[in-house]
C-alpha positions as CSV (number, residue, x, y, z in Angstrom):
1,M,0.0,0.0,0.0
2,A,1.4,3.4,-1.0
3,L,2.2,5.9,1.7
4,R,0.2,9.2,1.4
5,A,2.3,12.2,0.6
6,A,3.4,14.2,3.7
7,G,2.4,17.8,4.1
8,R,4.8,20.7,4.2
9,Q,4.9,21.3,8.0
10,S,6.8,19.2,10.5
11,L,8.0,16.9,7.7
12,V,10.1,14.6,9.8
13,D,7.4,14.2,12.4
14,T,4.9,13.5,9.6
15,V,7.1,10.9,8.0
16,V,7.8,9.3,11.4
17,D,4.1,9.0,12.0
18,Q,3.3,7.5,8.6
19,L,6.1,5.0,8.8
20,R,5.1,4.1,12.4
21,A,1.5,3.6,11.2
22,Q,2.6,1.3,8.4
23,L,4.6,-0.8,10.8
24,T,1.9,-1.2,13.4
25,D,-0.7,-1.8,10.6
26,G,1.3,-4.7,9.3
27,E,2.4,-3.1,6.0
28,W,5.8,-4.8,6.7
29,A,6.5,-7.8,8.9
30,V,9.4,-8.2,11.3
31,G,12.5,-9.0,9.3
32,D,11.2,-7.3,6.1
33,R,13.5,-4.9,4.3
34,L,12.0,-1.4,3.8
35,P,12.0,0.3,0.4
36,T,15.1,2.3,-0.3
37,E,15.5,5.8,1.0
38,H,15.0,7.0,-2.6
39,E,11.8,5.0,-3.0
40,L,10.4,6.2,0.3
41,A,11.2,9.8,-0.6
42,D,9.4,9.5,-3.9
43,Q,6.3,7.9,-2.3
44,L,6.1,10.5,0.4
45,G,6.9,13.5,-1.7
46,V,9.7,14.6,0.6
47,G,13.5,14.9,0.4
48,R,15.8,12.0,1.1
49,N,17.3,13.9,4.1
50,T,13.8,14.0,5.7
51,V,13.4,10.2,5.2
52,R,16.8,9.6,6.6
53,E,16.1,11.6,9.8
54,A,12.7,9.9,10.2
55,V,14.3,6.4,9.8
56,R,16.9,7.4,12.4
57,V,14.1,8.3,14.9
58,L,12.5,4.9,14.4
59,V,15.9,3.2,14.7
60,H,16.3,4.9,18.1
61,A,12.8,3.8,19.0
62,G,13.7,0.2,18.4
63,L,11.2,-0.3,15.5
64,L,13.8,-0.4,12.7
65,E,17.4,-1.6,12.4
66,S,19.9,-0.2,9.9
67,Q,22.4,-2.6,8.5
68,Q,25.2,-0.9,6.7
69,G,25.3,-2.0,3.1
70,N,22.1,-4.1,3.4
71,G,19.4,-1.5,4.1
72,T,16.9,-0.9,6.8
73,F,14.9,-3.8,8.3
74,V,11.9,-4.1,10.6
75,R,12.9,-4.9,14.1
76,S,9.6,-4.7,15.8
77,T,6.0,-3.8,15.0
78,A,4.9,-3.4,18.6
79,D,4.9,0.3,19.2
80,P,5.1,1.5,22.8
81,A,4.1,5.0,21.5
82,A,0.6,4.6,22.8
83,V,1.9,5.0,26.3
84,L,5.0,7.2,25.6
85,R,4.0,9.3,22.6
86,S,3.4,12.4,24.7
87,M,7.1,12.6,25.5
88,R,7.7,13.8,21.9
89,H,6.0,17.0,23.0
90,A,7.7,17.3,26.3
91,G,9.9,20.3,27.0
92,A,13.6,20.2,27.4
93,L,13.4,20.4,31.2
94,D,10.9,17.5,31.3
95,V,13.2,15.3,29.2
96,L,16.3,16.2,31.3
97,E,14.5,15.4,34.6
98,L,13.4,12.1,33.3
99,R,16.9,11.4,32.0
100,V,18.2,11.9,35.6
101,A,15.8,9.3,36.9
102,L,16.6,6.7,34.3
103,E,20.3,7.4,33.7
104,T,21.4,7.6,37.4
105,E,19.9,4.2,38.1
106,A,21.4,2.9,34.8
107,A,24.8,4.1,35.8
108,R,24.5,2.4,39.2
109,L,23.5,-0.9,37.7
110,A,26.1,-0.7,34.9
111,A,28.9,-0.2,37.5
112,A,27.7,-3.3,39.3
113,R,27.1,-5.5,36.2
114,R,29.4,-4.4,33.4
115,D,31.7,-6.9,31.8
116,A,34.8,-6.6,29.6
117,I,32.8,-6.2,26.4
118,D,30.7,-3.4,28.0
119,L,33.8,-1.6,29.1
120,E,35.3,-1.9,25.6
121,R,32.1,-0.4,24.1
122,L,32.0,2.4,26.7
123,R,35.6,3.4,26.1
124,A,35.1,3.3,22.3
125,A,32.0,5.4,22.6
126,L,33.8,7.9,24.8
127,D,36.7,8.1,22.2
128,G,34.1,8.7,19.5
129,L,32.5,11.5,21.5
130,R,35.9,13.2,22.0
131,A,36.7,12.8,18.3
132,Q,33.4,14.3,17.1
133,G,33.3,17.2,19.6
134,D,31.2,18.6,22.4
135,R,28.1,19.3,20.3
136,A,27.8,15.9,18.7
137,A,24.3,14.6,19.6
138,D,24.7,11.3,17.8
139,A,28.0,10.4,19.5
140,D,26.6,11.4,22.9
141,M,23.6,9.1,22.3
142,V,25.9,6.2,21.4
143,L,27.7,6.6,24.8
144,H,24.5,6.8,26.8
145,L,23.0,3.8,25.1
146,A,26.1,1.8,25.8
147,I,25.7,2.6,29.5
148,I,22.1,1.5,29.4
149,E,23.0,-1.8,27.7
150,A,25.7,-2.4,30.3
151,T,22.9,-2.8,32.9
152,H,22.0,-6.1,31.3
153,N,18.4,-5.4,32.0
154,T,16.3,-6.1,28.9
155,A,13.3,-4.1,30.1
156,F,15.4,-1.1,31.0
157,T,17.1,-1.2,27.6
158,E,13.9,-1.4,25.5
159,V,12.2,1.4,27.4
160,Y,15.2,3.6,27.0
161,R,15.6,2.8,23.3
162,F,12.1,4.2,22.7
163,F,12.8,7.2,25.0
164,S,16.1,7.8,23.3
165,A,14.3,9.1,20.2
166,Q,13.0,12.0,22.2
167,V,16.3,12.4,24.0
168,H,18.0,12.6,20.6
169,E,15.6,15.2,19.3
170,S,15.9,17.3,22.5
171,L,19.7,16.9,22.6
172,A,20.2,17.9,19.0
173,A,18.0,21.0,19.4
174,S,19.8,22.1,22.6
175,L,23.3,21.6,21.2
176,G,22.3,23.7,18.2
177,D,21.3,26.5,20.6
178,H,24.4,28.3,21.8
179,E,22.7,29.5,24.9
180,M,22.8,25.9,26.0
181,P,26.1,24.4,27.3
182,P,28.1,22.0,25.2
183,I,28.6,18.3,26.2
184,D,30.9,18.2,29.2
185,L,33.5,15.7,28.0
186,A,35.3,15.6,31.3
187,A,32.1,14.7,33.2
188,H,31.4,11.9,30.7
189,A,34.9,10.6,31.1
190,A,34.4,10.6,34.9
191,L,31.1,8.6,34.4
192,V,32.8,6.0,32.3
193,D,35.7,5.8,34.8
194,A,33.3,5.2,37.7
195,I,31.5,2.4,35.8
196,G,34.9,0.9,34.9
197,E,36.0,1.0,38.5
198,G,32.8,-0.9,39.5
199,D,31.7,1.8,41.9
200,P,27.9,2.1,41.8
201,A,27.7,5.1,44.1
202,A,30.3,7.1,42.2
203,A,28.7,6.2,38.9
204,E,25.3,7.4,40.1
205,R,26.9,10.7,41.3
206,A,28.7,11.1,38.0
207,A,25.6,10.5,35.9
208,R,23.8,13.1,37.9
209,A,26.7,15.6,37.4
210,V,26.5,15.0,33.6
211,L,22.9,16.3,33.5
212,Q,23.0,18.9,36.3
213,V,24.5,21.7,34.3
214,P,22.0,21.6,31.4
215,I,19.2,21.3,33.9
216,D,20.4,24.4,35.7
217,V,20.7,26.3,32.4
218,V,17.3,25.4,31.2
219,R,15.7,26.4,34.5
220,A,17.5,29.7,34.4
221,L,16.3,30.3,30.8
222,L,12.7,29.5,31.8
223,D,12.9,31.9,34.7
224,R,13.8,34.8,32.5
């Protein structure tokens, strides 16, 4: 079934919603390969960059999986958006406060449960963040997802994978706003170190410290 063409406003959100609807309506089954980026762009009447960003959102949400060189495949058709969709409209402070609740506990669990493979991924993600710079939203998300996965808690990981779509959108917007602080690379390094040392209390404190500065800045901006 052809996708209806998207309107001109909020194109990425429109494409995300249409692809999400196709997935939950059974247009594609788990394991199916989606049409190419070019084909989807033609069907929707939007640019390829818009399709690419929409697919990225759905990959973060855990519904799609991108395989380099092979295309994009359906990972899940069970969409938790019925419960969590309102988070897409949450403000920056709302998202940050929820991140504190999730990520401080994740850091504590990761410090207690991480293994050698987790530590390798965390250090590689930290190196990637340093290389890409202090306003690289994608690299920051890779590091935080690696921490979540180091909890070895499947439920935690799946919830955060959906939530990470909104985290990514909020983070990308804030890093593009130079009133907001850049990513604190030293604080992220301290967080990885605490997890590596297997110190749950220190990891929890470090995770809170990573988020405290942007929370303080957002609150100050809202109070203007």
